[in-house]
C-alpha positions in Angstrom: 0.4 0.1 0.0 1.2 3.4 -0.5 -0.1 6.9 0.4 -1.7 8.9 -2.0 -0.6 12.2 -2.4 -3.2 13.7 -4.6 -5.1 16.6 -4.2 -8.4 14.6 -3.8 -10.6 14.6 -0.5 -12.6 12.0 1.3 -16.3 12.2 0.4 -17.2 11.4 4.1 -14.7 12.7 6.3 -13.2 15.4 3.9 -9.4 14.2 4.8 -6.6 14.5 2.4 -4.7 11.5 3.8 -6.2 8.7 1.3 -3.9 5.1 1.1 -3.3 3.3 -2.4 -3.9 -0.5 -1.8 -2.3 -1.5 -5.5 -3.2 -5.5 -4.3 -7.1 -4.8 -4.3 -7.0 -2.0 -6.4 -8.7 0.8 -3.8 -8.8 4.0 -3.3 -9.0 4.3 0.8 -9.2 6.9 3.1 -6.8 6.4 6.1 -8.7 8.3 9.0 -12.6 6.7 8.3 -11.6 3.4 5.9 -14.0 4.4 2.9 -13.4 3.1 0.2 -13.3 6.3 -2.3 -12.0 3.9 -5.7 -12.4 0.5 -6.7 -10.8 0.5 -10.1 -7.5 2.2 -9.8 -4.7 1.8 -11.9 -1.0 1.1 -11.4 1.1 3.2 -14.0 4.2 1.8 -12.7 6.5 -0.5 -14.8 5.4 -3.3 -15.7 8.2 -6.1 -15.3 11.7 -5.0 -13.6 14.5 -3.9 -15.2 17.8 -3.5 -13.7 20.4 -2.2 -16.8 19.8 -1.6 -20.0 19.8 -5.2 -21.9 16.8 -5.8 -19.3 15.3 -2.3 -20.5 15.4 -3.1 -24.3 14.2 -6.8 -24.1 11.1 -6.5 -21.7 9.8 -3.4 -23.4 6.4 -4.0 -25.4 6.3 -0.5 -26.7 7.9 1.6 -29.0 9.8 4.8 -29.2 8.1 8.1 -28.7 5.9 9.8 -31.1 8.9 12.6 -32.9 8.3 15.4 -35.3 11.8 14.5 -37.1 9.9 11.7 -38.9 7.5 12.2 -41.7 5.4 9.6 -40.3 5.7 10.5 -36.1 7.5 7.3 -35.6 4.0 5.5 -35.2 4.5 3.1 -38.3 5.4 -0.3 -38.3 9.2 -1.6 -39.5 9.8 -4.6 -40.6 13.5 -5.9 -39.3 16.5 -6.7 -41.7 17.8 -9.5 -39.4 16.1 -11.9 -41.3 15.5 -14.1 -38.3 12.0 -15.3 -37.5 10.5 -15.0 -33.8 12.7 -17.8 -32.6 16.3 -16.1 -33.3 16.0 -18.7 -36.0 17.2 -17.8 -39.4 14.7 -17.5 -42.3 14.4 -20.3 -45.5 15.6 -18.5 -48.7 11.5 -18.3 -49.7 10.9 -16.6 -46.3 13.2 -14.3 -47.3 12.2 -13.4 -50.6 8.8 -12.5 -49.0 10.0 -10.3 -46.5 12.2 -8.6 -48.7 9.2 -8.0 -51.0 7.4 -7.3 -47.8 9.7 -4.7 -47.0 9.4 -2.9 -50.4 5.9 -2.7 -50.2 6.2 -1.5 -46.7 8.9 0.9 -47.4 6.5 2.4 -50.3 3.1 2.1 -48.3 4.7 5.0 -46.0 5.2 7.8 -49.0 2.1 8.3 -51.1 1.9 11.3 -52.7 4.4 14.4 -53.6 3.3 16.1 -50.1 4.5 13.2 -48.0 8.1 13.0 -50.3 8.1 16.4 -50.0 8.3 16.4 -46.2 10.7 13.5 -46.6 12.9 14.9 -48.1 12.8 18.1 -45.9 12.8 16.2 -42.6 15.8 14.4 -43.8 17.3 17.6 -45.0 16.9 19.1 -41.3 18.0 16.6 -39.5 21.5 16.8 -41.8 21.7 20.6 -40.9 21.2 19.4 -37.1 24.3 17.5 -37.6 26.7 20.0 -39.1 25.9 22.1 -36.4 25.5 19.7 -34.2 22.5 20.8 -32.5 20.7 19.3 -29.9 17.7 17.0 -30.4 14.8 19.8 -29.1 16.0 22.2 -31.4 15.5 19.4 -34.4 11.9 18.5 -33.2 11.4 22.6 -32.7 12.7 22.6 -36.4 10.6 20.0 -37.6 7.2 21.3 -36.4 8.0 24.6 -38.0 8.0 22.9 -41.5 5.2 20.6 -40.8 3.5 24.1 -39.9 4.6 25.9 -43.3 3.3 22.9 -45.2 0.3 23.0 -43.1 -0.7 26.8 -43.9 0.5 26.1 -47.5 3.1 28.8 -47.6 5.9 26.8 -48.9 4.8 26.7 -52.7 6.8 28.0 -54.8 9.5 28.5 -51.7 12.9 26.2 -52.6 13.0 23.4 -49.8 16.4 24.4 -48.6 15.6 27.7 -47.9 12.3 26.8 -45.7 14.6 24.4 -44.1 16.9 26.9 -43.2 15.2 29.2 -41.8 12.7 26.5 -39.9 16.1 25.6 -38.5 16.9 29.3 -37.6 13.6 29.8 -36.0 14.6 26.8 -33.9 17.7 27.9 -32.5 16.2 31.3 -31.5 13.4 29.9 -29.8 15.2 27.8 -27.9 18.0 29.7 -27.0 21.0 27.4 -28.7 23.2 30.2 -30.4 23.9 29.9 -34.3 24.4 32.8 -36.7 21.7 32.9 -40.1 25.2 32.8 -41.6 26.2 29.3 -40.0 22.5 28.1 -40.5 22.5 29.3 -44.3 26.1 27.8 -44.9 25.1 24.1 -43.2 22.3 24.6 -45.8 24.4 25.0 -48.9 22.6 28.7 -49.3 23.6 32.0 -49.2 22.8 34.2 -46.7 21.1 36.5 -48.4 18.8 33.3 -49.8 18.3 32.3 -45.9 17.7 35.5 -44.6 14.5 35.9 -47.4 13.5 32.8 -46.4 13.4 33.8 -42.2 11.7 36.7 -43.1 9.0 35.0 -45.4 8.3 32.5 -42.3 7.9 35.3 -39.4 5.6 37.2 -41.9 3.2 34.2 -42.9 3.2 32.3 -39.6 2.9 35.7 -37.4 5.7 34.5 -35.1 7.3 36.6 -32.2 10.4 35.0 -32.1 12.4 36.3 -29.0 15.5 38.6 -28.8 18.9 37.0 -29.1 21.0 38.3 -26.2 24.8 39.1 -26.5 26.0 37.7 -23.7 25.5 34.7 -25.2 27.3 35.5 -28.1 30.0 36.7 -25.7 30.8 33.3 -24.1 30.8 31.4 -27.5 33.0 34.1 -28.7 35.3 33.4 -25.9 35.4 29.4 -26.4 35.9 30.0 -30.2 39.2 32.8 -29.5 40.6 30.9 -26.7 40.3 33.5 -24.6 40.4 33.5 -20.9 37.6 33.8 -18.1 39.2 36.8 -16.5 39.0 38.6 -20.4 35.3 36.7 -20.5 34.2 38.4 -17.1 35.5 42.2 -18.0 33.6 41.9 -22.0 30.5 40.7 -19.5 30.9 43.7 -17.4 31.2 45.8 -20.7 27.8 44.8 -22.0 25.9 45.3 -19.3 26.7 48.7 -18.7 26.2 49.1 -22.6 22.9 47.6 -22.3 22.2 50.5 -19.4 23.1 53.0 -21.8 20.9 51.5 -24.3 23.8 51.6 -26.9 22.7 48.2 -27.8 19.3 48.9 -29.1 19.2 48.2 -33.0 22.6 46.9 -32.9 23.1 43.2 -34.6 24.1 41.5 -31.2 26.8 39.1 -32.9 28.2 42.5 -34.3 28.0 44.1 -30.8 29.2 41.0 -28.9 32.2 40.9 -31.1 33.6 44.9 -30.5 32.9 44.0 -26.9 35.0 40.9 -27.1 37.9 43.0 -29.2 38.0 45.3 -26.5 38.1 43.0 -23.4 41.2 41.3 -25.1 43.1 43.9 -25.5 42.5 45.4 -21.9 43.9 41.3 -20.9 46.8 41.7 -23.2 45.4 38.8 -25.0 45.4 40.4 -28.3 43.5 39.3 -31.4 43.1 41.1 -34.2 39.8 42.4 -35.8 40.3 39.9 -38.5 40.3 36.8 -36.2 37.5 38.0 -34.2 35.5 38.9 -37.1 35.4 35.5 -38.8 34.6 33.9 -35.9 31.4 36.4 -35.4 30.7 35.6 -38.7 30.6 40.1 -39.4 32.7 42.0 -41.6 35.6 44.3 -40.1 33.8 47.2 -40.9 30.9 46.1 -38.7 33.4 45.6 -35.5 35.4 49.1 -36.1 32.3 51.0 -36.0 31.0 49.4 -33.1 34.1 49.4 -31.0 34.3 53.2 -31.9 30.9 53.9 -30.7 31.7 52.1 -27.2 35.1 53.7 -26.9 33.8 56.9 -27.6 30.7 56.7 -24.9 33.5 55.1 -21.9 35.8 57.4 -23.0 38.5 54.3 -23.3 41.6 54.9 -24.5 43.8 51.4 -25.8 47.1 51.4 -27.4 47.2 48.8 -29.9 
């Protein structure tokens, strides 16, 4: 028996001290003994498993539903092992029959141009995610965004690569994973101009609010890529915090302002990096870094001897 932690009350005495009797399948009040329910369900595991191998062997369900597969992972797959239920090899006739069944099973999953389009697009999202090292939640979000675009019928006339890139970038912004539009575009093998056009198109058509990017996240990323010390990162964070208070970051690209702050901080701590090195890691131009650098230096009245 187990005490119930639910917010239920006994209808007789009003007590919340309830007991679950899983052997009898009853929910009983501890104070008055009133049987509140005689049909409770045990949501615990059906069988005990003590290691990963036992978990895999004793499970009776498949993988959870996912947006990254066109059928959401709910379809039936025929194993390629060539073994029967007793783990014995099939004879040649049975193997030929299983081969035909697998082939028609694979064909039946994708019917029509829209299904083929979705299969190809989701595979491209997986490829872009692999190149960028994106976590699972970003891929799920990107797949959901692409499915929504298909449902709204707004991808007609647009390239699949462009919509895929825009979906991945939107997912990165929603999940607070720092990737620039240029990085996502190069991973999708399209230009920054095309990926930006597709991104603005999806934002407008889907009427989605995308959270703004915190420049502090870019600072941490640039510090790691440029192999700078923790002291440099602390100074850069302080400069960026003061710049935010003075509203110097308003209307400025987060990557550009973060790159300028990184450039200033690394020279304060004598860990010199050139504007070209910082610009290459930040995927911005050296002109952008110089403009942001001059604005910050003039406002803070800082002088650095390069």
